[in-house]
C-alpha positions in Angstrom: -8.1 -30.5 -6.7 -7.2 -27.3 -4.8 -3.9 -27.2 -3.0 -4.3 -26.0 0.5 -2.3 -24.1 3.1 -3.6 -24.5 6.6 -2.7 -21.9 9.3 -3.7 -22.8 12.9 -3.3 -21.6 16.5 -3.0 -17.9 15.5 -4.7 -14.8 16.8 -6.7 -13.5 13.8 -8.0 -10.0 13.0 -10.2 -10.5 9.9 -11.1 -6.8 9.5 -14.4 -7.8 8.1 -17.5 -5.7 8.4 -18.0 -6.8 12.0 -14.3 -6.7 12.9 -14.4 -10.4 13.8 -11.4 -11.6 15.7 -10.3 -14.9 17.1 -7.9 -15.4 20.0 -6.9 -18.7 18.6 -8.1 -19.7 15.1 -7.4 -21.0 11.7 -7.2 -19.8 8.1 -7.4 -22.3 5.2 -6.1 -21.2 1.8 -7.2 -23.1 -1.3 -5.0 -22.2 -4.3 -5.2 -18.4 -4.5 -8.3 -17.7 -2.3 -9.3 -18.0 1.4 -11.5 -21.1 1.9 -12.3 -20.7 5.6 -11.6 -18.6 8.6 -12.7 -19.4 12.1 -12.1 -20.3 15.7 -10.1 -23.3 16.8 -8.4 -25.8 14.6 -9.1 -26.2 10.9 -11.8 -28.6 9.8 -10.9 -32.3 9.8 -10.6 -34.2 6.6 -9.0 -31.5 4.4 -7.3 -33.0 1.3 -4.3 -31.8 -0.7 -2.8 -30.0 2.2 0.7 -29.0 1.0 1.6 -27.0 4.0 0.4 -26.9 7.6 1.6 -24.0 9.8 1.5 -23.8 13.6 1.1 -20.1 14.0 1.3 -20.0 17.8 2.5 -16.5 18.9 1.4 -14.9 15.7 -1.3 -12.5 14.6 -2.8 -13.1 11.1 -4.2 -10.0 9.3 -5.0 -9.1 5.8 -2.0 -8.0 3.8 -1.3 -4.3 4.0 -2.4 -2.1 1.1 -0.3 0.9 0.1 -2.4 3.6 -1.6 0.2 6.3 -2.5 3.9 6.1 -3.3 6.6 7.4 -5.7 9.1 4.6 -6.2 11.7 6.6 -8.1 12.4 8.7 -5.0 14.2 5.7 -3.4 17.4 6.9 -5.0 17.0 10.5 -3.7 16.4 9.8 0.0 17.8 12.0 2.7 17.9 15.2 0.6 16.2 18.6 1.3 15.4 17.4 4.8 14.3 20.8 6.1 12.0 22.0 3.4 8.2 22.5 3.0 6.6 20.8 0.0 7.0 23.6 -2.6 10.6 24.3 -1.7 11.3 20.5 -1.5 9.9 20.0 -5.0 11.8 23.0 -6.4 15.0 21.5 -4.9 14.5 18.0 -6.2 12.8 18.3 -9.6 16.0 19.1 -11.4 17.5 15.9 -10.1 14.4 13.8 -10.7 14.2 15.0 -14.3 17.4 13.1 -15.0 16.2 9.6 -14.1 16.4 6.9 -16.7 15.0 3.3 -17.1 17.8 1.7 -15.2 17.5 4.1 -12.2 13.7 3.8 -12.2 13.9 0.0 -12.2 16.4 -0.1 -9.3 14.4 2.4 -7.3 11.2 0.5 -7.8 13.0 -2.7 -6.7 14.1 -0.9 -3.5 10.7 0.6 -2.7 8.9 -2.7 -3.4 11.3 -4.8 -1.4 11.1 -2.6 1.7 7.3 -2.6 1.6 6.9 -6.3 0.9 9.3 -7.2 3.7 7.1 -5.2 6.0 3.8 -6.8 5.2 2.6 -5.0 2.1 0.8 -7.4 -0.3 -0.7 -4.7 -2.6 1.5 -1.8 -3.6 1.0 1.2 -5.9 3.2 3.7 -7.5 2.3 7.2 -8.7 5.0 7.8 -11.4 4.8 11.2 -13.2 8.4 12.0 -14.2 9.1 10.9 -17.8 12.2 12.7 -19.2 12.6 12.6 -22.9 14.7 9.6 -24.0 14.6 7.9 -20.6 13.3 4.6 -21.8 10.3 2.5 -20.8 9.8 3.7 -17.2 6.3 2.2 -16.7 7.4 -1.1 -18.0 10.5 -1.1 -15.7 8.3 -0.4 -12.6 5.8 -3.1 -13.5 8.6 -5.6 -14.1 10.0 -4.9 -10.6 6.6 -5.4 -9.0 6.1 -8.7 -10.9 9.5 -10.0 -9.8 8.8 -9.0 -6.2 5.5 -10.9 -6.2 3.2 -8.3 -4.9 -0.2 -7.1 -6.3 0.3 -3.8 -8.0 -1.4 -0.6 -9.3 0.6 1.7 -11.5 -0.9 5.2 -11.4 0.5 6.5 -14.7 1.2 10.1 -13.8 1.9 13.1 -16.0 2.9 16.8 -15.8 2.4 19.5 -18.5 2.5 22.7 -16.4 6.2 23.8 -16.1 7.9 26.9 -14.8 7.1 28.9 -17.9 3.3 28.2 -17.3 3.4 29.1 -13.6 4.0 25.5 -12.4 6.9 24.1 -10.3 8.6 21.5 -12.5 11.5 22.8 -14.8 10.5 23.1 -18.5 12.5 20.1 -19.6 10.8 17.8 -17.0 7.2 17.8 -18.4 5.3 16.2 -21.3 2.9 17.8 -23.7 -0.8 17.5 -23.2 -1.3 15.2 -26.2 1.8 13.2 -25.4 0.8 12.6 -21.8 -2.7 11.5 -22.8 -1.4 9.2 -25.5 1.2 7.6 -23.4 -1.2 7.1 -20.5 -3.7 5.4 -22.8 -1.0 3.1 -24.3 0.1 2.1 -20.7 -3.5 1.2 -19.8 -4.0 -0.8 -23.0 -0.8 -2.7 -22.5 -0.8 -3.4 -18.8 -4.2 -3.0 -17.1 -5.9 -6.2 -16.1 -9.5 -5.8 -14.9 -10.1 -9.5 -13.9 -10.6 -10.9 -10.4 -7.2 -11.5 -8.8 -5.4 -9.2 -11.3 -1.7 -8.7 -10.3 -1.3 -5.5 -12.4 -3.8 -2.6 -12.8 -3.3 0.9 -14.1 -4.9 4.2 -13.1 -4.8 7.6 -14.8 -2.9 10.0 -12.6 -2.0 13.6 -13.6 0.3 14.8 -10.8 -1.2 17.8 -9.1 -3.0 21.1 -9.6 0.4 23.0 -9.6 2.1 20.8 -12.2 -0.7 20.0 -14.7 -3.0 22.1 -16.9 -6.8 22.2 -16.4 -7.1 20.6 -19.7 -5.0 17.6 -18.8 -7.1 17.1 -15.7 -10.3 17.3 -17.7 -9.2 15.1 -20.5 -7.5 12.7 -18.1 -10.7 12.2 -16.3 -12.5 11.6 -19.6 -9.8 9.1 -20.7 -10.0 7.1 -17.5 -13.8 6.8 -17.6 -13.7 5.8 -21.3 -11.1 3.1 -20.5 -12.8 2.0 -17.3 -9.9 2.6 -14.9 -9.5 4.6 -11.7 -8.2 8.2 -11.3 -5.5 9.4 -8.9 -3.8 12.7 -8.0 -2.5 14.8 -5.2 -5.0 17.2 -3.5 -5.1 19.7 -0.6 -1.7 18.8 0.7 -0.5 22.2 1.9 -1.6 25.8 2.6 0.7 26.8 -0.3 -1.4 24.6 -2.6 -4.6 26.2 -1.3 -3.2 29.6 -2.0 -2.0 28.6 -5.5 -5.5 27.3 -6.4 -7.3 30.4 -5.2 -4.8 32.7 -7.1 -4.8 30.7 -10.3 -8.4 29.3 -10.5 -10.4 31.5 -8.1 -11.4 28.5 -5.9 -10.0 26.0 -3.5 -8.6 22.6 -4.5 -11.8 20.6 -3.9 -14.0 22.9 -5.9 -11.4 23.0 -8.6 -11.3 19.2 -8.8 -15.0 19.0 -8.9 -15.1 21.5 -11.8 -12.8 19.3 -13.8 -14.5 16.0 -13.2 -12.2 14.8 -10.4 -14.6 13.8 -7.7 -16.2 10.4 -7.8 -16.2 6.9 -6.4 -13.5 6.0 -9.1 -11.2 8.7 -7.7 -8.7 8.7 -4.9 -6.4 11.6 -3.8 -3.2 11.7 -1.8 -2.9 13.7 1.4 -6.1 15.9 1.7 -4.6 17.6 4.7 -6.3 21.0 4.3 -10.0 20.1 4.0 -12.8 22.2 5.4 -16.2 20.8 6.3 -17.5 21.5 2.8 -14.6 19.7 1.3 -15.2 16.6 3.4 -18.9 16.7 2.6 -18.1 16.7 -1.1 -15.8 13.8 -0.8 -18.3 11.9 1.2 -21.2 12.7 -1.2 -19.2 11.5 -4.2 -17.3 8.7 -2.4 -14.0 10.1 -3.4 -11.2 8.2 -1.6 -8.2 9.5 0.4 -4.6 8.2 0.7 -3.5 9.3 4.2 0.3 9.7 4.4 1.1 10.8 8.0 4.9 10.4 8.0 5.3 12.4 4.8 2.9 15.0 5.9 5.0 15.5 9.1 8.3 15.3 7.2 7.2 18.2 5.0 5.3 20.1 7.7 2.1 19.9 5.7 -0.2 19.5 8.7 -2.6 16.9 10.2 -5.3 15.5 7.9 -8.8 15.3 9.4 -9.0 11.6 9.2 -11.5 11.1 12.1 -13.8 13.6 10.5 -13.4 11.9 7.1 -14.2 8.5 8.5 -17.2 9.8 10.4 -18.6 11.4 7.2 -18.1 8.1 5.2 -15.1 9.0 3.1 -13.0 6.0 2.1 -9.5 6.4 3.6 -6.4 4.2 3.2 -2.8 4.6 4.1 0.2 5.6 1.9 4.0 5.5 2.4 4.4 8.4 -0.1 7.7 8.7 -1.8 10.9 7.9 0.1 12.3 11.3 -0.4 9.7 12.4 2.1 9.4 9.2 4.1 12.8 7.7 4.2 11.8 4.4 6.0 9.7 3.4 3.0 7.5 1.1 5.1 3.7 1.0 5.5 3.4 -0.9 8.7 5.0 2.1 10.5 2.2 4.2 9.1 -0.3 2.3 11.2 1.3 3.6 14.3 2.0 7.1 12.9 -1.6 7.5 11.7 -2.9 6.8 15.1 -0.3 9.0 17.0 -0.4 12.0 14.6 -4.2 12.1 14.6 -4.2 12.1 18.4 -2.3 15.4 18.2 -5.4 16.9 16.5 -8.6 18.2 18.0 -10.1 14.7 18.7 -7.1 13.9 20.9 -7.2 10.3 22.4 -10.5 9.6 20.7 -9.1 10.3 17.2 -8.2 6.7 16.2 -7.8 3.4 18.0 -5.6 0.4 17.0 -8.3 -1.4 15.1 -9.2 1.7 13.1 -5.6 2.1 12.2 -5.4 -1.5 11.1 -8.5 -1.0 9.0 -7.0 2.0 7.3 -4.0 -0.1 6.3 -6.0 -3.0 5.0 -9.7 -2.8 4.1 -9.5 1.0 3.8 -6.7 0.7 1.2 -8.6 -1.9 -0.7 -11.6 0.4 -0.9 -9.5 3.3 -2.1 -8.0 1.1 -4.9 -11.4 -0.2 -5.9 -10.5 -3.8 -4.8 -12.5 -4.2 -1.6 -14.4 -7.2 -3.1 -11.1 -9.0 -3.6 -8.7 -8.0 -0.8 -8.5 -6.1 2.5 -10.2 -8.6 4.8 -9.9 -12.2 5.7 -13.2 -13.8 4.3 -14.0 -16.9 2.4 -13.8 -16.3 -1.4 -11.4 -13.3 -1.1 -7.9 -13.5 -2.4 -5.4 -15.1 0.0 -3.4 -12.0 0.6 -2.4 -12.3 4.3 0.4 -11.7 6.8 1.6 -13.7 9.8 3.1 -11.2 12.3 5.4 -12.6 15.0 4.4 -11.2 18.3 6.0 -13.5 20.9 9.5 -12.0 21.0 10.9 -9.3 23.4 9.4 -6.5 21.4 5.8 -7.5 21.8 5.3 -10.6 24.1 4.2 -8.6 27.2 1.4 -6.8 25.3 -1.7 -8.9 25.8 -3.8 -7.7 22.9 -2.2 -8.6 19.5 -3.7 -5.8 17.5 -2.5 -3.3 20.1 0.9 -4.9 19.9 1.0 -4.6 16.1 -0.1 -1.0 16.0 1.4 0.5 19.1 4.5 -1.6 19.4 7.7 -1.8 17.5 7.6 -2.9 13.8 6.7 -6.6 14.0 8.7 -9.2 12.1 6.9 -10.9 9.2 7.1 -14.7 9.5 5.0 -15.3 6.3 3.4 -13.1 3.7 1.1 -14.6 1.1 -0.1 -12.9 -2.1 -2.8 -15.0 -3.8 -1.7 -17.9 -1.7 1.9 -17.7 -2.9 4.6 -17.0 -0.3 6.4 -13.7 -0.9 8.2 -13.3 2.5 9.3 -16.0 4.9 11.1 -15.3 8.2 11.6 -11.7 7.3 13.3 -12.4 4.0 12.1 -11.8 0.5 11.7 -15.1 -1.5 11.7 -13.9 -5.1 14.4 -11.2 -5.2 17.8 -10.7 -3.7 17.5 -7.8 -1.3 21.3 -7.5 -0.8 21.7 -7.2 -4.6 18.9 -4.6 -4.6 20.7 -2.6 -1.8 23.8 -2.5 -3.9 22.1 -1.5 -7.1 20.0 1.3 -5.5 23.2 2.7 -3.9 25.0 2.6 -7.2 22.1 4.2 -9.1 21.7 6.9 -6.4 25.3 7.8 -6.8 25.0 7.8 -10.6 22.0 10.1 -10.5 23.8 12.4 -8.1 26.8 12.7 -10.5 24.5 13.4 -13.5 22.5 16.0 -11.6 25.8 17.7 -10.5 26.9 17.8 -14.2 29.8 15.4 -13.7 
């Protein structure tokens, strides 16, 4: 018999196709899936109830889905704080190129812990720095995610265009074309799980047009489709990238990506800030997804992505933290608010996004972008029980009548309970499966060790 968790007396935002909400309702979880969602108390006569939660004063939502991140950057936070993207990369690549397995594991722990504590139930990491002799970095990242208890996609990145080829990374920080493809395929074969409810998936993810060769993009796309996994990269992030693509390839980023096989419903790209109408039409036509990272875009002065126009055209859009060297908070729930506020600075002004659209970006939109909308992203019977109880009856939120408005417009709400596949990951704001105080110490120590190595000490 299924073991059940019953949640009652909560406001509920299901984020289903009709945006169904309940002012006071219930969610019943049976093992790892949602059994029922509805108004009022849970059905009578339920058996094997192992836990019954009175969620008065709470809002229940789907768990947040992070669609773009660089975990290793947790140990280089607070550096190059007044740089644009290209100058920031040039400043930090020499340090990043000295990471090792121990540093990468600690940084992944820090990144995952911060997100999970703030309501993320599905995380992803775009890792593309693989120094020679640095150990099993992909394995270290996946191990950290497994220990934290969140659902996870590793976007196995790569770079093969260094300074000598006109790229930004130093020569010693890149892989060869064949080496990158072989290592990516090995990572997919070892770690990717395509089954319903998978905890670990892998995507093919060459880094960006200015750090990978055209051949790596082309062959990477072919590899991903042969293996049946998704594709991820950075695209159209800055005006400097636009200029780089025109100078090197004779076309803008979107046309270049299309010429290399990098548009399609199995593709999602980070940022997509500098998109014209033709670019947005191409993404909509091909159902290419976008990871919107408003805080990072602001930190690096990249600009304001045209999210309202993308949504109106039918482009799948989710939210991303991006690396914590360009978003030091490392939290996704703050991106709900920042996505809404930043986009209201654009041409659509107050009509750009509302609270429920922001919540959808952070939940169902992210599930779409990661190719998992049939499993997660909304509270519906049969979907995985990835959900969050947000506490909204304290000083920070109690005077805001609408709970979704309170969550999105208000201060960061405490997480009373976070479930991943029906398994508690956070309770009363504390992580259950890892020691966040120990993680804080290890990330501090590894950040200091990396700084010493980078300085030549």
